[in-house]
N, C-alpha and C positions, 0 to 999 in steps of 0.2 A: 483850235488846237494846232500846234505846229507839227511839222513832220517828225514822227517818232522813229528813232533808230534803235530798235530792240537788239539785244544780244540773246543768243540762243544757247541753251545747254543741250548737248547731244549725248546719246548713249554711245556705247562702243562701236556701233555700226554706223554712226553718223546721223541717226534719226533724231530730229528735234523732239525733245521731251519737256522742255521748260523755256520760259521767256523771262528775261531780266529787263526791267524798265526802270528808268529814274523815278524816284518817289513822286516828283511833281506830276509826271505823266500818269502814273498809277492813280494818284488822287483825282486828277482831272477825269480819267476814265470812270472812276467810281461816281463822281458827280454827274457825269453824263448818263450813266446807267440809272441813277436815282431819278433824274429828270424824265428819262424815258419811261420808267416805271410809273411815275406820277401821271404822265400823259396816258399811258395804257389804262390805269385805273379810272381816270377821268372819262375816257372813251367808253369803258365798260359801264360806268355809272349813267352816262347819257343814254345808253341803249335801254335801260330799264324804265319802268313806269315812274313818272315823277309827279309829286304833289307838292305844290308850293304854298307856304303860309307866310304871313308877314312876320317880321322880326318880333314884334310885341307878343304875338301868339306863341311863337317858338320859345321865347324867354319864359312866358307864363307856364308852358308845359314842362320845361326843364325844372323850374322851381317847384312845381307840383310833384314831379318825380323825386326830387331831392328830399322834399318834406316827407314823402311816403317811406323812404329808406332810412330815415333817422329815427 
């Protein structure tokens, strides 16, 4: 991300109360936040007990669950 030059909205005492950003920077910030959230969720998932099964078994279990709900 390039250097951002935000504009501030201030109250009558000069205290900054809001920030104005160009839309492209705002959207880039949102993308970065989403990526960080994904990383955080991945890290949390890695902390838990993990059980691995092969893909064929996973697909079989998914199909069995689908058939039970129909």
